[in-house]
Structures are given as structure tokens and as C-alpha cells.
C-alpha positions in Angstrom: -15.4 10.4 5.6 -12.4 12.4 6.7 -8.9 11.0 6.1 -8.3 9.9 9.7 -11.6 8.0 9.8 -10.7 6.3 6.5 -7.3 5.3 7.8 -8.8 3.8 10.9 -11.5 2.1 8.8 -8.7 0.5 6.6 -6.7 -0.5 9.6 -9.7 -2.1 11.4 -9.8 -5.1 9.1 -6.6 -6.9 8.0 -7.8 -7.9 4.6 -8.1 -4.2 3.7 -4.5 -3.6 4.8 -3.4 -6.6 2.8 -4.9 -5.2 -0.3 -3.4 -1.8 0.3 0.1 -3.1 0.8 0.1 -5.8 -1.9 -0.3 -3.6 -4.9 1.3 -4.7 -8.2 3.5 -2.7 -10.5 2.2 0.7 -11.5 -0.4 0.6 -8.6 -2.5 -2.1 -10.3 -4.7 -4.2 -8.0 -5.9 -7.7 -9.1 -7.6 -9.9 -6.6 -6.1 -13.1 -8.0 -2.5 -11.8 -7.7 -3.0 -10.6 -4.2 -4.6 -13.9 -3.1 -1.7 -15.8 -4.6 1.0 -13.6 -3.0 -0.6 -13.6 0.4 -2.2 -17.1 0.7 -5.6 -15.5 1.3 -8.7 -16.8 -0.4 -9.8 -15.1 -3.6 -13.1 -14.5 -2.0 -11.5 -12.7 1.0 -9.5 -10.4 -1.2 -12.3 -9.8 -3.6 -14.5 -8.8 -0.6 -11.8 -6.3 0.6 -11.5 -4.9 -2.9 -15.3 -4.3 -3.0 -15.1 -2.6 0.4 -12.3 -0.3 -0.8 -14.1 0.5 -4.0 -17.4 1.3 -2.2 -15.4 3.7 0.1 -13.9 5.4 -2.9 -10.3 4.3 -2.4 -9.9 2.3 -5.5 -11.7 2.2 -8.9 -12.1 -0.4 -11.5 -10.3 0.3 -14.8 -11.9 -2.8 -16.6 -15.6 -2.4 -15.7 -16.9 -4.3 -18.7 -15.0 -7.5 -17.8 -17.2 -9.9 -15.9 -14.2 -11.4 -14.1 -10.5 -10.8 -13.6 -11.1 -7.1 -13.1 -8.2 -4.6 -12.6 -8.3 -1.8 -10.1 -6.2 1.3 -9.3 -6.1 3.7 -6.4 -8.2 6.9 -6.6 -6.6 10.2 -5.4 -8.1 9.6 -2.0 -6.8 6.0 -2.0 -3.3 7.3 -2.8 -3.6 9.8 0.2 -4.6 7.0 2.5 -1.8 4.7 1.2 0.8 7.5 1.7 -0.5 8.1 5.3 -0.3 4.4 6.1 3.3 4.3 4.7 4.3 7.4 6.7 3.0 5.8 9.9 4.9 2.7 9.0 1.8 0.6 9.1 2.7 -0.6 5.6 6.4 -0.8 6.1 8.4 -3.8 4.9 8.9 -5.0 8.5 5.1 -5.2 9.0 4.5 -7.4 6.0 3.7 -11.0 6.7 
């Protein structure tokens, strides 16, 4: 998928945008932390993470853990994140 289609795909569903903008220190993504920060259900955030992983935007760095997995952005995910920030979709004023 080209970068513009990926950006549109991420923007299409708010849970994906929430995960993209609620990244922890050092770019670490944990479903439980995002759910706690945003008030979304853990299931909703976990689903978004699975979607982003399937699309190649993030990857698991703790694949052997059955639960409480940690994810980081792939190179493609970083490109998408940068484009979203440039377009101000992920700016501070847009956060809920």
C-alpha cells in the first residue's frame, strides 16, 4: 500500500489515530497504557494495535510474552507518523 493510502487508512478509524498519537517514551506502544490514558477499552486499543501490526506499521518487540506485549513503530510506521504530524492531524490541539 502506498503512503497516501496508509495515511487515509489510519485516519479512517479513530482508534488507529489514538494509538498513533498516544505513544509512550522512546516510541513504545503498550495497549494497557494507551487504554488508561485515553479512557478507551483495552479490547478497542488491542484491536487497533493488531490492525496496525498487520499493516506493517508497528511490530512486537516481546513476541514470546502471552500478554502485556510491547510494540514499536516500523520504518513505514514512522513515515506515516511523521506525515500525520506534518498535516497537524496528530497535533496537540487535536488530542482529546
